Backbone as ProteinMPNN parsed JSONL, in Angstrom:
{"seq_chain_A": "XXXXXXXXXXXXXXXXXXXXXXXXXXXXXXXXXXXXXXXXXXXXXXXXXXXXXXXXXXXXXXXXXXXXXXXXXXXXXXXXXXXXXXXXXXXXXXXXXXXXXXXXXXXXXXXXXXXXXXXXXXXXXXXXXXXXXXXXXXXXXXXXXXXXXXXXXXXXXXXXXXXXXXXXXXXXXXXXXXXXXXXXXXXXXXXXXXXXXXXXXXXXXXXXXXXXXXXXXX", "coords_chain_A": {"N_chain_A": [[1.028, -1.945, -11.948], [-1.156, -1.307, -8.415], [-3.264, -3.708, -7.78], [-5.471, -5.231, -6.147], [-7.999, -7.757, -5.428], [-10.492, -8.111, -3.678], [-12.221, -10.985, -1.643], [-10.983, -12.112, -4.056], [-9.91, -15.113, -5.242], [-6.442, -15.971, -6.561], [-4.09, -13.749, -8.599], [-2.792, -11.299, -5.986], [-2.106, -8.62, -4.259], [-0.256, -7.715, -1.586], [2.134, -6.327, 0.554], [2.0, -2.683, 1.374], [4.52, 0.045, 1.62], [3.754, 3.138, 3.24], [4.013, 6.253, 3.649], [4.022, 9.211, 5.561], [2.918, 12.605, 4.605], [3.348, 15.981, 3.934], [2.219, 19.053, 3.747], [2.176, 22.091, 1.316], [4.335, 24.384, 2.903], [3.613, 27.7, 1.848], [1.367, 29.187, -0.112], [0.294, 28.443, -3.515], [0.833, 29.903, -6.578], [0.307, 30.967, -9.452], [1.971, 31.228, -10.909], [4.089, 28.552, -10.816], [2.064, 26.717, -11.48], [2.854, 24.792, -13.975], [4.697, 23.331, -12.774], [2.911, 21.587, -11.354], [2.015, 20.257, -13.528], [3.201, 18.704, -14.514], [3.655, 17.111, -12.034], [1.456, 16.022, -12.117], [0.963, 14.499, -14.792], [2.818, 12.462, -13.924], [4.856, 9.535, -12.241], [2.71, 10.159, -10.13], [0.004, 10.469, -9.886], [-2.482, 8.884, -9.727], [-2.569, 9.179, -6.73], [-2.094, 11.733, -5.946], [-3.266, 13.704, -7.892], [-5.132, 14.406, -6.678], [-5.226, 15.429, -4.579], [-3.221, 18.694, -4.763], [-1.714, 19.827, -2.97], [0.445, 19.21, -1.867], [3.545, 18.391, -0.839], [6.583, 17.145, -2.578], [8.414, 13.87, -1.294], [11.159, 14.523, 0.572], [13.391, 12.497, 0.251], [12.843, 10.812, -1.994], [11.354, 7.474, -2.495], [11.02, 4.904, -4.489], [11.248, 2.23, -4.943], [11.626, -1.326, -3.448], [14.536, -1.77, -3.625], [15.632, 0.985, -3.675], [14.65, 1.676, -0.747], [15.795, -0.113, 0.601], [18.157, 0.692, 0.101], [19.4, 3.079, 1.291], [19.305, 4.724, 4.078], [18.058, 6.885, 5.722], [15.359, 6.505, 6.127], [13.534, 4.598, 8.044], [12.072, 1.233, 8.379], [9.498, -1.248, 8.402], [6.932, -3.856, 10.076], [3.581, -5.748, 10.967], [4.467, -7.017, 13.795], [3.387, -9.734, 13.767], [2.44, -12.216, 11.814], [1.702, -12.559, 7.871], [3.401, -11.187, 6.526], [5.654, -10.087, 7.665], [6.387, -12.791, 7.944], [7.023, -13.333, 5.652], [9.398, -11.946, 5.043], [11.387, -12.743, 6.465], [11.369, -15.434, 5.682], [12.304, -15.29, 2.935], [14.412, -16.13, 0.642], [15.212, -14.258, -1.587], [17.813, -12.43, -2.175], [17.537, -9.855, -1.942], [15.302, -9.28, -0.159], [16.079, -10.537, 1.762], [18.167, -8.957, 2.638], [16.642, -6.689, 3.397], [15.087, -7.89, 5.248], [17.192, -9.025, 7.598], [18.189, -5.81, 7.928], [15.838, -4.752, 9.265], [15.415, -7.152, 11.479], [17.204, -6.071, 13.364], [16.643, -3.374, 13.911], [17.662, -0.54, 15.888], [15.622, 1.884, 17.306], [13.087, -0.599, 17.858], [11.327, -1.726, 14.059], [9.037, -2.972, 14.111], [5.621, -2.998, 14.553], [2.739, -3.574, 16.799], [0.232, -3.299, 16.108], [-1.786, -2.7, 12.441], [-2.951, 0.282, 13.529], [-1.219, 1.3, 14.456], [1.478, 1.341, 13.424], [0.451, 2.647, 11.346], [0.015, 5.284, 12.316], [2.493, 5.448, 13.203], [3.484, 5.879, 10.953], [2.706, 8.23, 10.262], [3.284, 10.2, 12.332], [6.035, 10.57, 11.781], [7.068, 12.49, 9.782], [7.901, 11.264, 7.097], [10.169, 9.569, 7.634], [9.002, 6.86, 7.758], [8.444, 3.81, 7.025], [5.585, 1.505, 6.751], [5.311, -1.402, 5.922], [2.42, -3.397, 4.437], [-0.311, -5.246, 4.044], [-2.216, -4.686, 0.955], [-4.731, -4.614, 0.467], [-5.896, -3.466, 2.759], [-4.221, -1.459, 2.693], [-4.922, 0.366, 0.798], [-7.464, 0.81, 1.101], [-6.798, 2.408, 3.511], [-5.772, 4.352, 2.657], [-8.035, 6.129, 0.851], [-8.95, 7.082, 3.315], [-9.536, 10.113, 5.684], [-7.032, 11.61, 7.282], [-5.678, 11.812, 4.578], [-3.06, 11.889, 4.243], [-1.25, 9.499, 3.112], [0.395, 7.534, 1.568], [0.839, 5.226, -1.226], [4.272, 3.745, -2.903], [5.746, 1.863, -5.571], [6.75, -1.182, -7.012], [4.625, -4.493, -7.133], [5.405, -6.674, -4.388], [5.427, -9.774, -4.047], [2.889, -11.462, -5.297], [-0.401, -12.798, -4.021], [-3.38, -14.918, -2.756], [-6.312, -14.349, -1.766], [-8.868, -16.448, -0.077], [-12.335, -18.103, 1.027], [-11.942, -19.978, 3.765], [-13.387, -22.927, 5.329], [-14.671, -25.251, 6.953], [-12.752, -28.846, 7.391], [-13.917, -30.866, 5.13], [-15.929, -30.076, 4.919], [-19.595, -29.74, 3.353], [-19.952, -27.337, 2.602], [-17.615, -26.205, 0.945], [-17.606, -27.163, -2.341], [-20.214, -25.571, -3.044], [-19.943, -22.28, -1.994], [-17.137, -21.804, -3.486], [-17.883, -21.833, -6.066], [-19.547, -19.992, -6.049], [-17.741, -17.78, -4.914], [-15.999, -17.691, -7.938], [-18.566, -17.323, -9.938], [-19.067, -14.418, -9.004], [-16.518, -12.977, -9.082], [-16.29, -13.735, -11.952], [-18.432, -12.576, -12.814], [-17.65, -9.774, -12.46], [-18.641, -8.355, -10.045], [-16.826, -8.466, -7.205], [-15.298, -6.616, -8.221], [-16.746, -4.461, -8.666], [-17.469, -4.211, -6.385], [-15.702, -3.233, -4.695], [-14.61, -0.827, -5.459], [-16.838, 0.937, -5.273], [-17.189, 0.359, -2.458], [-14.059, 0.923, -1.493], [-13.212, 3.193, -3.378], [-15.129, 4.497, -4.492], [-16.946, 5.295, -2.083], [-14.657, 6.557, -0.716], [-12.532, 9.355, 0.988], [-11.049, 11.005, -0.345], [-10.993, 11.702, -2.443], [-9.404, 10.852, -4.852], [-10.355, 8.48, -6.441], [-11.824, 5.594, -8.189], [-10.668, 2.534, -9.147], [-8.362, 1.804, -10.213], [-5.778, 1.098, -8.857], [-2.82, 2.998, -9.483], [1.033, 2.943, -9.607], [2.746, 4.626, -7.18], [5.203, 6.951, -6.221], [5.672, 6.691, -2.97], [4.913, 4.217, -1.396], [4.641, 0.643, -1.18], [4.345, -2.561, -2.472], [3.647, -5.59, -1.874], [3.231, -9.253, -2.749]], "CA_chain_A": [[0.165, -1.056, -10.941], [-1.537, -2.385, -7.662], [-4.623, -4.952, -8.027], [-5.764, -6.195, -4.885], [-9.129, -7.786, -5.119], [-11.588, -8.204, -2.479], [-12.376, -11.946, -1.438], [-10.881, -13.477, -5.018], [-9.308, -16.076, -5.825], [-5.639, -15.5, -7.741], [-2.886, -12.61, -8.16], [-3.149, -10.218, -5.357], [-1.097, -7.578, -4.101], [-0.206, -7.912, -0.133], [2.513, -5.228, 1.497], [2.594, -1.497, 0.412], [4.773, 0.768, 2.621], [3.556, 3.998, 3.841], [5.148, 7.264, 3.871], [3.623, 11.18, 5.632], [2.978, 13.422, 3.5], [2.916, 17.4, 4.126], [1.098, 20.304, 2.789], [3.127, 23.158, 1.546], [3.194, 25.998, 3.612], [3.039, 28.756, 0.906], [0.608, 29.743, -1.629], [0.262, 28.242, -4.889], [0.775, 30.452, -7.238], [0.508, 30.719, -11.344], [4.27, 31.001, -11.568], [4.12, 27.257, -10.536], [1.213, 25.773, -12.288], [3.588, 23.877, -14.816], [4.938, 22.357, -11.809], [1.865, 20.834, -10.408], [1.412, 19.848, -14.245], [4.271, 17.308, -14.649], [3.018, 16.104, -11.403], [-0.268, 15.218, -12.478], [1.208, 13.453, -15.248], [3.81, 11.149, -13.494], [3.71, 8.38, -11.269], [2.023, 10.376, -8.993], [-0.976, 10.67, -10.321], [-3.479, 8.57, -8.991], [-2.749, 9.363, -5.233], [-1.486, 12.796, -5.992], [-4.156, 14.634, -8.781], [-6.888, 15.385, -6.386], [-5.055, 17.016, -3.515], [-2.265, 19.335, -5.395], [-1.027, 20.27, -2.08], [1.38, 17.727, -1.21], [4.679, 18.138, -0.765], [7.305, 15.678, -2.709], [8.902, 13.513, -0.115], [12.433, 14.276, 0.448], [14.366, 11.799, -0.209], [11.754, 9.813, -2.818], [11.441, 5.85, -2.163], [10.636, 4.576, -5.798], [11.093, 0.882, -5.476], [12.12, -1.898, -2.409], [15.719, -1.731, -3.059], [15.878, 2.373, -2.878], [14.718, 1.926, 0.457], [16.687, -1.211, 1.143], [19.966, 0.835, -0.021], [19.787, 4.37, 2.342], [19.46, 4.412, 5.709], [16.82, 7.624, 6.009], [14.27, 6.338, 6.204], [13.197, 3.849, 8.581], [11.021, 0.227, 7.312], [8.819, -2.27, 9.434], [6.061, -4.609, 9.226], [3.314, -5.947, 11.877], [5.256, -7.769, 14.85], [3.169, -11.206, 13.38], [1.675, -12.153, 10.419], [2.352, -12.969, 6.805], [4.245, -9.892, 5.683], [6.596, -9.948, 8.452], [7.273, -13.891, 7.506], [7.489, -13.427, 4.244], [10.792, -11.676, 4.781], [11.714, -14.142, 7.302], [11.754, -17.312, 4.928], [12.782, -15.267, 1.514], [15.284, -16.42, -0.153], [15.71, -13.232, -2.258], [18.789, -11.939, -1.819], [17.06, -7.911, -1.391], [14.547, -9.416, 0.702], [16.959, -11.108, 2.895], [18.713, -7.821, 3.242], [15.31, -5.594, 4.302], [15.034, -8.452, 6.323], [18.427, -8.437, 8.552], [18.095, -4.677, 9.086], [14.271, -5.242, 9.988], [15.082, -7.703, 12.799], [18.56, -5.784, 14.06], [16.98, -2.139, 13.945], [17.269, -0.037, 17.206], [14.269, 1.052, 17.677], [12.619, -1.723, 16.9], [10.849, -1.238, 13.518], [7.999, -3.606, 13.982], [4.313, -2.93, 15.102], [2.022, -4.172, 17.185], [-1.122, -3.502, 15.188], [-1.662, -1.879, 11.908], [-3.125, 1.201, 13.548], [0.191, 1.884, 15.375], [2.195, 1.278, 12.439], [0.198, 3.718, 9.905], [-0.096, 6.283, 13.315], [3.958, 5.811, 12.994], [3.794, 6.458, 9.503], [2.026, 9.829, 10.234], [4.162, 10.703, 13.428], [8.037, 10.202, 11.306], [7.742, 13.343, 9.122], [8.651, 10.91, 6.348], [11.32, 8.459, 8.324], [9.283, 5.209, 8.52], [7.717, 3.321, 5.614], [5.269, 0.689, 6.836], [4.937, -2.409, 5.385], [1.293, -4.291, 5.156], [-1.519, -5.711, 2.654], [-2.492, -4.094, -0.097], [-6.319, -4.291, 0.641], [-6.058, -2.233, 4.031], [-3.085, -0.042, 2.159], [-5.782, 0.767, -0.274], [-8.283, 1.185, 2.785], [-6.381, 3.088, 4.464], [-5.025, 5.675, 1.613], [-8.324, 6.585, 0.586], [-9.686, 7.844, 4.38], [-8.692, 10.845, 6.137], [-6.97, 12.903, 7.179], [-5.376, 11.935, 3.348], [-1.337, 11.658, 4.507], [-0.181, 8.805, 3.084], [0.595, 6.687, 0.448], [1.794, 3.657, -1.787], [5.177, 3.456, -3.694], [6.636, 1.228, -5.547], [5.366, -2.506, -7.762], [4.474, -5.226, -6.128], [6.786, -7.339, -3.964], [5.239, -10.795, -4.303], [1.579, -12.348, -5.572], [-0.61, -14.402, -3.181], [-4.92, -14.885, -2.923], [-6.751, -14.602, -0.841], [-9.824, -17.755, -0.243], [-12.528, -18.129, 2.213], [-12.065, -21.313, 4.547], [-14.367, -23.763, 5.645], [-14.751, -26.332, 8.121], [-12.513, -29.33, 6.521], [-14.869, -31.777, 4.659], [-17.667, -28.982, 4.579], [-20.514, -29.637, 2.07], [-20.217, -25.942, 1.543], [-17.017, -25.507, 0.069], [-17.788, -26.324, -3.766], [-21.049, -23.807, -3.13], [-18.801, -21.373, -2.12], [-15.762, -21.812, -4.852], [-18.836, -21.169, -7.403], [-20.106, -18.712, -5.93], [-16.943, -16.459, -5.317], [-15.933, -17.403, -8.795], [-19.576, -16.423, -10.527], [-19.511, -12.764, -8.283], [-15.577, -12.78, -10.425], [-16.631, -13.382, -14.023], [-19.34, -11.509, -13.472], [-17.097, -8.352, -12.203], [-18.971, -7.916, -8.959], [-15.994, -8.15, -6.873], [-14.56, -5.24, -8.617], [-17.786, -3.279, -8.475], [-17.748, -3.947, -4.113], [-14.539, -3.187, -4.084], [-14.613, -0.124, -6.195], [-17.785, 1.03, -4.47], [-16.572, 0.921, -0.855], [-12.653, 1.928, -1.401], [-13.026, 4.208, -3.98], [-16.485, 5.847, -4.439], [-16.834, 5.831, -0.745], [-13.14, 7.29, -0.188], [-12.934, 10.661, 1.751], [-9.603, 11.88, -0.624], [-10.533, 12.322, -3.837], [-8.968, 10.119, -6.434], [-11.823, 8.218, -6.982], [-11.263, 4.819, -9.326], [-10.558, 1.561, -8.543], [-7.257, 1.775, -11.324], [-4.586, 2.118, -8.314], [-1.578, 3.13, -10.03], [2.142, 3.432, -9.261], [3.067, 6.423, -6.703], [6.666, 7.089, -5.251], [5.823, 6.547, -1.218], [3.879, 3.145, -0.58], [4.998, 0.017, -1.847], [3.397, -3.632, -2.2], [3.931, -7.203, -1.9], [1.689, -10.07, -3.14]], "C_chain_A": [[-0.277, -1.615, -9.053], [-3.23, -2.723, -7.648], [-4.611, -5.494, -7.324], [-6.916, -6.739, -5.212], [-9.716, -8.624, -4.202], [-12.045, -10.052, -2.367], [-11.701, -12.813, -2.804], [-9.905, -13.863, -5.055], [-7.796, -15.568, -6.639], [-4.648, -14.837, -7.194], [-3.94, -11.386, -6.893], [-2.037, -9.556, -4.835], [-1.006, -7.796, -2.418], [0.75, -6.75, 0.888], [2.702, -4.359, 0.044], [3.797, -1.233, 1.969], [4.212, 1.962, 2.36], [4.136, 5.603, 3.709], [3.998, 8.338, 4.191], [3.999, 11.714, 5.184], [2.578, 14.937, 4.48], [2.387, 18.51, 3.778], [2.191, 21.47, 2.851], [2.146, 24.004, 2.093], [2.927, 27.431, 2.797], [2.098, 28.665, 0.504], [1.072, 29.041, -3.216], [0.164, 28.965, -5.526], [0.644, 30.315, -9.187], [1.716, 30.557, -11.532], [4.654, 28.755, -11.999], [3.507, 26.536, -10.466], [2.114, 25.204, -13.131], [4.161, 22.93, -13.61], [4.43, 21.213, -11.351], [1.852, 19.623, -12.547], [1.646, 18.42, -14.713], [3.821, 16.416, -13.328], [2.233, 15.191, -11.701], [-0.129, 13.776, -13.542], [2.452, 12.721, -15.274], [3.466, 10.16, -12.472], [2.451, 8.7, -10.035], [0.748, 10.388, -8.85], [-2.306, 10.309, -9.977], [-3.136, 8.786, -7.42], [-2.378, 11.2, -5.249], [-2.915, 14.135, -6.76], [-5.353, 15.17, -7.704], [-6.464, 16.271, -5.229], [-3.662, 17.797, -4.037], [-1.521, 20.03, -4.081], [-0.157, 19.805, -1.72], [2.517, 18.313, -1.872], [5.646, 16.865, -1.108], [8.152, 15.362, -1.403], [10.478, 14.005, -0.813], [13.414, 13.485, 0.092], [13.305, 10.216, -0.968], [12.642, 9.038, -2.967], [10.462, 5.702, -3.775], [10.331, 3.034, -5.997], [11.945, 0.031, -3.723], [13.743, -1.771, -2.515], [16.503, -0.529, -2.993], [15.978, 1.97, -1.702], [15.795, 0.634, 0.821], [18.205, -0.47, 0.992], [20.378, 2.131, 0.889], [18.679, 3.678, 3.307], [18.879, 5.926, 6.527], [15.912, 7.29, 6.768], [13.965, 4.684, 6.166], [11.8, 2.342, 8.095], [10.733, -0.841, 8.539], [7.835, -3.113, 9.148], [5.327, -4.93, 10.594], [4.487, -6.911, 12.421], [4.882, -9.661, 14.557], [2.512, -10.541, 12.063], [2.34, -12.789, 9.143], [3.773, -11.98, 6.243], [5.866, -9.964, 6.611], [7.81, -11.448, 8.312], [7.641, -13.885, 6.497], [8.919, -12.596, 4.315], [11.532, -11.96, 5.625], [12.046, -14.971, 7.043], [12.161, -16.272, 3.569], [14.151, -15.548, 1.501], [16.241, -15.455, -1.298], [16.813, -12.361, -1.936], [18.138, -10.104, -0.842], [16.139, -8.011, -0.61], [15.216, -9.32, 2.202], [17.239, -10.07, 3.703], [17.777, -7.255, 4.048], [14.884, -6.617, 5.587], [15.892, -8.679, 8.115], [18.532, -7.207, 8.549], [16.266, -4.884, 9.609], [14.365, -5.56, 11.276], [16.063, -7.122, 13.471], [17.884, -4.389, 14.285], [16.72, -1.778, 15.091], [16.65, 1.502, 16.818], [13.948, 0.056, 16.897], [11.482, -0.951, 15.822], [9.566, -1.796, 13.247], [6.956, -2.964, 15.111], [3.465, -3.691, 15.679], [0.347, -4.175, 16.477], [-0.98, -2.071, 13.854], [-2.321, -0.365, 12.208], [-2.043, 1.748, 14.175], [1.013, 2.244, 14.158], [1.923, 2.792, 10.91], [0.211, 5.393, 11.105], [1.462, 6.663, 13.198], [4.392, 6.28, 12.155], [4.134, 8.093, 9.744], [3.063, 10.791, 11.268], [5.432, 11.115, 12.786], [8.533, 11.389, 10.967], [8.541, 12.442, 7.986], [9.649, 9.927, 6.34], [10.296, 7.357, 8.62], [8.399, 5.087, 7.503], [7.434, 2.157, 6.564], [4.802, -0.003, 5.867], [3.367, -3.791, 5.845], [0.265, -4.916, 3.713], [-2.007, -5.089, 1.853], [-4.302, -3.551, 0.286], [-6.411, -2.702, 2.127], [-5.254, -0.942, 4.072], [-4.015, 0.678, 1.282], [-6.693, 1.441, 0.314], [-7.808, 2.603, 2.99], [-6.166, 4.823, 3.926], [-6.593, 6.489, 1.428], [-9.575, 7.114, 2.49], [-8.826, 8.881, 4.732], [-8.406, 10.965, 7.075], [-6.036, 12.889, 5.057], [-3.897, 12.325, 3.547], [-0.6, 10.832, 3.589], [-0.408, 7.918, 1.342], [1.366, 5.807, -0.417], [3.013, 4.056, -3.109], [5.345, 2.605, -4.313], [5.367, 0.034, -6.404], [5.603, -3.117, -6.807], [5.739, -6.192, -5.931], [6.652, -9.018, -4.286], [2.902, -10.866, -4.745], [0.947, -13.383, -4.684], [-2.132, -13.957, -3.502], [-5.364, -14.811, -2.023], [-8.269, -15.842, -1.095], [-10.553, -18.026, 1.259], [-12.665, -19.234, 2.641], [-13.317, -21.185, 5.242], [-13.954, -24.772, 6.436], [-13.657, -27.803, 7.281], [-13.805, -30.637, 6.398], [-16.055, -31.256, 4.483], [-18.226, -29.481, 2.823], [-20.38, -27.915, 1.168], [-19.056, -25.543, 0.977], [-17.213, -25.63, -1.348], [-18.942, -25.11, -3.409], [-20.081, -22.423, -3.183], [-17.505, -20.934, -3.081], [-16.988, -21.494, -5.367], [-19.255, -20.395, -7.312], [-19.139, -17.642, -6.255], [-16.592, -16.857, -6.83], [-17.55, -17.461, -10.033], [-19.501, -15.149, -10.21], [-18.131, -12.722, -9.343], [-16.001, -12.289, -11.737], [-17.314, -12.425, -14.157], [-19.122, -9.734, -12.777], [-17.882, -7.624, -10.863], [-17.759, -7.49, -7.349], [-15.665, -6.528, -7.132], [-15.54, -4.079, -8.263], [-17.869, -3.204, -6.906], [-16.94, -3.51, -3.832], [-14.274, -0.91, -4.275], [-15.636, 0.769, -5.601], [-17.407, 2.154, -2.7], [-15.335, 1.581, -0.798], [-12.449, 3.273, -1.764], [-14.222, 5.175, -4.048], [-16.884, 6.344, -3.13], [-15.664, 6.706, -0.286], [-13.731, 9.116, 0.316], [-11.596, 11.355, 0.855], [-9.381, 12.404, -1.662], [-10.842, 11.722, -4.917], [-9.823, 9.19, -7.005], [-10.666, 7.359, -7.964], [-10.604, 3.391, -8.651], [-8.496, 0.835, -9.256], [-5.692, 2.261, -10.262], [-3.572, 1.861, -8.961], [0.003, 3.518, -9.323], [2.718, 4.476, -8.898], [4.019, 6.594, -5.651], [5.999, 7.453, -3.544], [4.775, 5.62, -0.433], [4.66, 1.984, -1.902], [4.194, -1.602, -1.392], [4.165, -5.145, -2.367], [3.145, -8.132, -2.138], [0.972, -11.136, -2.818]], "O_chain_A": [[0.535, -2.396, -8.554], [-4.154, -1.922, -7.508], [-3.862, -6.471, -7.353], [-7.425, -5.685, -5.595], [-9.378, -9.795, -4.028], [-12.229, -10.399, -3.533], [-11.797, -14.04, -2.777], [-8.898, -13.166, -4.927], [-8.012, -14.662, -7.444], [-4.215, -14.928, -6.046], [-5.08, -10.923, -6.909], [-0.935, -10.063, -5.043], [-2.113, -8.151, -2.014], [0.201, -6.308, 1.897], [3.046, -4.561, -1.12], [3.909, -1.949, 2.964], [4.038, 2.123, 1.152], [5.358, 5.451, 3.744], [3.093, 8.483, 3.369], [5.215, 11.785, 5.008], [1.789, 14.996, 5.423], [1.881, 18.006, 2.775], [2.87, 21.807, 3.821], [0.957, 24.32, 2.121], [2.032, 28.184, 3.183], [1.668, 27.568, 0.861], [2.128, 29.252, -3.813], [-1.03, 29.252, -5.45], [1.031, 29.356, -9.855], [2.344, 29.794, -12.267], [5.149, 28.086, -12.906], [3.717, 25.572, -9.73], [2.394, 24.563, -12.117], [3.956, 21.719, -13.691], [5.008, 20.175, -11.026], [1.68, 18.404, -12.567], [0.937, 17.482, -15.077], [3.636, 15.205, -13.447], [2.254, 13.964, -11.605], [-0.63, 12.656, -13.436], [3.065, 12.392, -16.29], [2.374, 9.915, -11.959], [1.69, 7.984, -9.384], [0.271, 10.32, -7.717], [-3.21, 11.141, -9.903], [-4.022, 8.14, -6.86], [-2.545, 11.75, -4.161], [-3.319, 15.148, -6.189], [-6.196, 16.051, -7.872], [-6.947, 17.35, -4.887], [-2.735, 17.238, -3.451], [-0.659, 20.861, -4.365], [0.07, 20.36, -0.645], [2.584, 18.664, -3.05], [5.697, 15.85, -0.413], [8.531, 16.222, -0.607], [10.891, 13.957, -1.972], [14.388, 14.0, -0.455], [13.172, 9.066, -0.549], [13.83, 9.14, -3.274], [9.432, 6.326, -4.03], [9.537, 2.562, -6.812], [12.677, 0.704, -2.996], [14.307, -1.663, -1.426], [17.642, -0.519, -2.526], [17.111, 1.793, -1.256], [16.718, 0.978, 1.56], [19.212, -0.878, 1.572], [21.557, 2.263, 1.215], [17.826, 2.792, 3.341], [19.165, 6.134, 7.707], [15.676, 7.698, 7.905], [14.007, 3.852, 5.259], [10.745, 2.639, 7.534], [11.542, -1.175, 9.405], [7.663, -3.289, 7.941], [5.989, -4.6, 11.578], [5.292, -7.474, 11.678], [5.606, -10.599, 14.89], [2.234, -9.454, 11.555], [3.37, -13.455, 9.254], [4.831, -12.281, 5.689], [6.978, -9.881, 6.089], [9.034, -11.523, 8.417], [8.703, -14.455, 6.246], [9.577, -12.774, 3.29], [12.594, -11.338, 5.603], [12.89, -15.601, 7.68], [12.524, -17.174, 2.815], [14.932, -15.166, 2.373], [17.373, -15.664, -1.734], [16.478, -11.385, -1.265], [18.291, -9.573, 0.259], [15.822, -6.938, -0.096], [15.081, -8.607, 3.197], [16.925, -9.936, 4.886], [17.925, -7.243, 5.271], [14.45, -6.217, 6.667], [15.444, -8.559, 9.255], [19.272, -7.011, 9.513], [16.042, -5.32, 10.738], [13.847, -4.912, 12.185], [16.043, -7.619, 14.597], [18.62, -3.832, 15.099], [15.773, -2.315, 15.666], [17.279, 2.208, 16.03], [14.277, -0.213, 15.742], [10.83, 0.028, 16.188], [8.898, -1.33, 12.324], [7.287, -2.54, 16.219], [3.299, -4.74, 15.058], [-0.45, -5.113, 16.483], [-0.436, -0.976, 14.004], [-2.303, 0.361, 11.214], [-2.141, 2.953, 14.403], [1.211, 3.433, 13.909], [2.608, 3.43, 10.11], [0.419, 6.49, 10.588], [1.814, 7.839, 13.109], [5.4, 6.987, 12.149], [5.107, 8.827, 9.572], [3.498, 11.9, 10.957], [5.96, 12.104, 13.294], [9.654, 11.784, 11.286], [9.73, 12.717, 7.827], [10.037, 9.421, 5.288], [10.506, 6.769, 9.681], [7.68, 5.997, 7.093], [8.365, 1.652, 7.191], [4.036, 0.449, 5.015], [3.209, -4.577, 6.779], [0.51, -4.797, 2.513], [-2.824, -4.561, 2.607], [-4.815, -2.433, 0.323], [-6.827, -1.546, 2.21], [-5.308, 0.06, 4.785], [-3.674, 1.843, 1.082], [-6.799, 2.65, 0.11], [-8.361, 3.658, 2.68], [-6.31, 5.922, 4.462], [-6.518, 7.635, 1.871], [-10.776, 7.381, 2.486], [-7.648, 8.888, 4.373], [-9.128, 10.608, 8.005], [-5.912, 13.948, 4.442], [-3.559, 13.269, 2.832], [0.513, 11.19, 3.206], [-1.226, 7.9, 0.422], [2.581, 5.715, -0.246], [2.633, 4.599, -4.146], [5.011, 1.731, -3.513], [4.141, 0.059, -6.511], [6.337, -2.843, -5.857], [6.658, -6.47, -6.701], [7.646, -9.587, -4.737], [1.995, -10.187, -4.265], [1.411, -14.509, -4.505], [-2.368, -12.993, -4.231], [-4.723, -15.323, -1.105], [-8.653, -16.043, -2.247], [-9.944, -18.147, 2.322], [-13.549, -19.864, 2.06], [-14.019, -20.243, 5.608], [-12.762, -25.072, 6.504], [-13.961, -27.701, 6.092], [-14.413, -31.161, 7.33], [-17.047, -31.806, 4.005], [-17.672, -29.553, 1.726], [-20.549, -27.488, 0.025], [-19.165, -24.469, 0.385], [-17.102, -24.572, -1.967], [-18.649, -23.916, -3.476], [-19.662, -21.779, -4.145], [-17.091, -19.787, -3.255], [-17.245, -20.39, -4.888], [-19.551, -19.73, -8.305], [-19.224, -16.842, -7.187], [-17.139, -15.91, -7.395], [-17.193, -17.733, -11.179], [-19.881, -14.434, -11.137], [-18.443, -12.449, -10.502], [-16.075, -11.218, -12.34], [-17.24, -11.557, -15.026], [-19.956, -8.84, -12.638], [-17.728, -6.417, -10.677], [-17.883, -6.492, -6.638], [-15.784, -5.561, -6.38], [-15.231, -3.021, -7.716], [-18.297, -2.219, -6.305], [-16.922, -3.147, -2.656], [-13.914, -0.069, -3.451], [-15.003, 1.784, -5.311], [-17.367, 3.275, -2.193], [-15.261, 2.66, -0.209], [-11.914, 4.194, -1.148], [-14.234, 6.362, -3.721], [-17.142, 7.532, -2.935], [-15.873, 7.571, 0.565], [-14.757, 9.764, 0.106], [-11.082, 12.318, 1.426], [-8.464, 13.119, -2.065], [-11.806, 11.773, -5.681], [-9.946, 9.217, -8.229], [-9.554, 7.686, -8.377], [-10.057, 3.454, -7.55], [-7.782, -0.099, -8.891], [-4.864, 3.14, -10.5], [-3.228, 0.694, -9.146], [0.029, 4.43, -8.496], [3.201, 5.286, -9.689], [3.787, 6.442, -4.452], [5.97, 8.618, -3.147], [4.09, 5.866, 0.559], [5.062, 2.272, -3.029], [3.621, -1.806, -0.321], [5.164, -5.464, -3.011], [2.033, -7.896, -1.666], [-0.112, -11.338, -3.365]]}, "name": "protein", "num_of_chains": 1, "seq": "XXXXXXXXXXXXXXXXXXXXXXXXXXXXXXXXXXXXXXXXXXXXXXXXXXXXXXXXXXXXXXXXXXXXXXXXXXXXXXXXXXXXXXXXXXXXXXXXXXXXXXXXXXXXXXXXXXXXXXXXXXXXXXXXXXXXXXXXXXXXXXXXXXXXXXXXXXXXXXXXXXXXXXXXXXXXXXXXXXXXXXXXXXXXXXXXXXXXXXXXXXXXXXXXXXXXXXXXXX"}
């Protein structure tokens, strides 16, 4: 699953893709309740259990491999920053293939801001996937209009840190404080509070699970 710790040094997920979801046009009747039961116990649980009026993707994507081998859904990143650099520098065949596609795609699949990327997802009717850092991804996923979700496993893992000036006397104190907060579980509690407890989409809980509509890179 996805597990990005706010302010924590160590393993973290970075990049996800989002897909826009559409609501069902007809009413849900008792005869199809079994269908939703299957959805609830599937990998969609974390993202879809709270709102069962979500339609399945026309072309479900469950991994980076699925995304790379298809042509219906375009995908891209912020036009600058670590996500784009990850793909540009990667020597892994899969990610190199994805980079080759992204840099040559017309119209461009890169966006100037994350807000633009999420808006493009929402307007694309399932035809565009946006790759970004997991912390922002998970936050947006928990905010109205609750029409995006993440898919697949992590592509990579990295860590976040707090920067101080070179030689600063604050460095050791900050390091110790962050380690203490982490060991006490306070960082997890803070993330759960501000990401999920105060979320607007009802999925709750900080235990992000894999679900077929966004993806992460660490």
